[in-house]
Structures are given as structure tokens and as C-alpha cells.
C-alpha positions as CSV (number, residue, x, y, z in Angstrom):
1,M,98.6,108.6,90.9
2,Y,98.2,110.1,94.3
3,K,101.1,110.7,97.0
4,T,100.8,111.7,100.6
5,R,102.6,114.3,102.6
6,W,102.0,116.8,105.3
7,A,100.4,120.2,104.5
8,T,103.1,123.1,105.4
9,A,101.8,126.1,107.2
10,D,101.3,128.4,104.3
11,E,98.5,125.9,103.3
12,L,96.0,126.4,106.1
13,P,94.8,128.7,104.3
14,I,93.2,125.8,101.4
15,M,92.5,124.0,104.7
16,S,89.9,125.6,106.5
17,E,88.2,126.0,102.4
18,Y,87.9,122.9,102.8
19,W,86.9,122.7,106.3
20,C,84.0,125.0,105.1
21,L,82.9,122.7,101.8
22,M,82.8,119.8,104.3
23,A,80.8,121.5,106.5
24,N,78.5,122.7,103.9
25,E,77.7,119.1,102.6
26,M,77.1,117.5,106.2
27,A,74.8,120.3,106.1
28,D,72.9,119.5,103.1
29,N,73.1,115.5,103.8
30,D,72.5,115.9,107.7
31,G,70.8,119.3,108.4
32,T,74.4,120.5,110.1
33,P,74.4,124.5,110.1
34,E,76.0,125.8,107.5
35,P,79.0,128.2,108.6
36,D,78.5,131.4,108.1
37,N,81.6,134.2,107.3
38,E,82.6,134.4,111.1
39,R,82.6,130.9,112.1
40,V,84.7,130.1,108.5
41,Y,87.3,132.9,110.3
42,Q,86.6,131.7,113.8
43,V,87.9,128.3,111.9
44,K,91.2,129.8,110.0
45,E,92.7,131.0,113.2
46,L,91.7,128.0,115.5
47,F,94.1,126.0,112.6
48,I,96.9,128.6,112.8
49,N,97.3,128.8,116.0
50,E,96.8,125.1,116.9
51,Y,99.5,124.1,114.4
52,K,101.7,126.5,115.3
53,A,101.6,125.0,118.9
54,G,102.1,121.4,117.5
55,H,98.7,120.2,118.2
56,L,97.4,120.0,115.1
57,A,99.0,118.6,112.3
58,F,97.0,118.0,107.9
59,R,97.9,115.2,105.6
60,V,97.1,115.4,102.5
61,A,97.0,114.0,99.2
62,V,98.3,115.8,96.0
63,D,97.6,114.7,92.4
64,K,100.8,114.8,89.8
65,E,100.9,118.5,89.9
66,D,101.2,118.3,93.6
67,R,97.4,119.8,94.0
68,I,95.4,118.7,97.4
69,I,92.8,117.1,96.5
70,A,91.5,115.5,99.6
71,C,93.2,116.0,103.6
72,A,93.0,114.9,106.5
73,G,93.7,116.3,110.4
74,G,94.7,115.3,113.3
75,L,94.3,117.4,117.2
76,I,95.6,116.5,120.0
77,R,93.7,117.7,123.6
78,T,93.3,116.5,127.0
79,E,90.3,115.6,128.0
80,Y,88.3,113.2,130.4
81,A,88.0,109.5,129.0
82,Y,84.3,109.2,130.4
83,P,82.2,110.7,132.6
84,L,83.6,110.7,135.7
85,A,86.7,109.7,134.8
86,E,89.6,110.9,137.8
87,E,92.0,112.4,135.4
88,P,92.1,114.0,131.9
89,T,94.1,112.1,129.3
90,L,95.4,113.1,125.7
91,F,93.0,112.8,123.0
92,G,93.4,112.9,119.5
93,W,90.2,114.2,117.7
94,I,90.0,113.7,113.8
95,I,89.1,116.4,112.1
96,L,88.1,117.8,108.7
97,V,88.5,114.6,106.4
98,Y,87.6,116.0,103.0
99,T,88.1,114.7,99.5
100,N,87.4,116.1,96.4
101,K,84.5,114.9,94.6
102,A,86.1,114.6,91.0
103,H,88.6,112.0,93.4
104,R,86.8,109.8,95.8
105,K,86.0,106.4,96.2
106,Q,89.6,105.9,96.1
107,G,90.9,105.4,99.5
108,L,92.4,108.2,99.6
109,A,90.7,109.0,102.5
110,K,91.4,105.8,104.6
111,D,94.5,106.6,103.6
112,L,94.9,109.6,105.6
113,I,92.9,108.7,108.8
114,D,95.3,105.9,109.2
115,E,98.4,108.0,109.3
116,I,96.9,111.3,111.2
117,C,96.0,108.2,113.6
118,L,100.0,106.8,113.5
119,W,101.1,110.9,114.4
120,L,97.9,111.1,116.7
121,K,99.6,107.9,118.5
122,E,103.3,109.3,118.2
123,N,102.2,112.0,119.6
124,G,100.8,110.5,123.3
125,A,97.6,110.2,122.1
126,N,95.7,106.5,123.3
127,R,92.1,107.3,121.6
128,A,91.1,108.9,118.6
129,R,87.4,110.4,118.1
130,L,86.0,112.2,115.1
131,W,82.5,112.9,114.4
132,S,81.2,111.4,111.5
133,S,78.4,112.7,109.1
134,S,76.0,110.2,107.7
135,L,76.9,109.5,104.7
136,A,80.8,108.7,106.1
137,K,80.3,106.3,109.3
138,N,80.1,103.1,107.2
139,M,83.5,103.9,106.9
140,Y,85.1,104.7,110.1
141,E,83.5,101.8,110.8
142,E,85.9,99.7,108.6
143,L,88.7,101.4,110.2
144,G,87.7,100.3,113.8
145,F,86.1,103.8,115.0
146,Q,83.0,102.7,117.1
147,Q,80.1,104.4,118.6
148,M,80.3,105.4,122.4
149,F,77.8,107.5,125.1
150,D,76.6,110.3,123.0
151,L,73.3,110.6,122.7
152,E,70.9,113.5,121.1
153,K,67.6,114.7,121.0
154,K,66.8,117.1,119.1
155,L,64.6,120.1,121.0
């Protein structure tokens, strides 16, 4: 019924639209800030620039008419693995995991994340990180993601 494939450069505007939908859902569920037009534009430009540089890739699930109904991105960054690490290392970030509401609960996000994790590993990343909404934490834990150091206090 569905198949997965790599998103093309021409589909990056769709990815930025899905990012906006995801961010708005996170705002509704977790109280994160809703993106304004400037932030949506910045994310679109980030996607284009990082894609062109080879640091960003998106896997998409499509229906039988080749319409994108789910996506997950992988972004490669050089970061410090933990506080006071001596040298930065390559990290993969899982970004923009989103499935249209009518197509949820079918394992699409899990499949796309697995495919992105493989891409990150093939491109030198030894670890993958992500930020999760409260609704998706269980799914990520089922995929082997674990809590890290981060704690937060609202001020």
C-alpha cells in the first residue's frame, strides 16, 4: 500500500510544510512555541542549504499516487558527545518525523526512522539524537532511543 523513497530537492518545500504541521502539533500537545512565518522561512532555507551540502536527507512514505504521507529527516552535525568531551564527533539528528493523521498507527514513522538511522550510520555518525513530543516518546524508546543528560526548568 505504501512505499518509501528518498525525497527530492523539489520536495523540500513539502518537507518544510510538514515541519510546520509537526511544530504546530507539538505546540498544541506540549506547549512549545508555534512557528511564525519568519521561522518557517528559516527552516525552509536550512533544509535547502543542508540538503545541497549533503548533510540532510529525507525519507518519505508515499501512497499509490506517489503523494507524500509521512517523512523523517536525518541531519549530520559535528558536536561534542557529552560535556567536557575532548573532541567533537559526527552526530546524526533525526528531524521532522511526521505522518499525516489519516495514515498514523501503521508503522510508517518507525520504518522511516530505521532507514534514516542507516543513512546516518553510512555517513559516519555513531549516534543519533532527536527531540520528541510527549506523544511520540514511547515509539522512540521502542526503537532504542534513551533519555540523555538534558533537564529543563521553566523560568
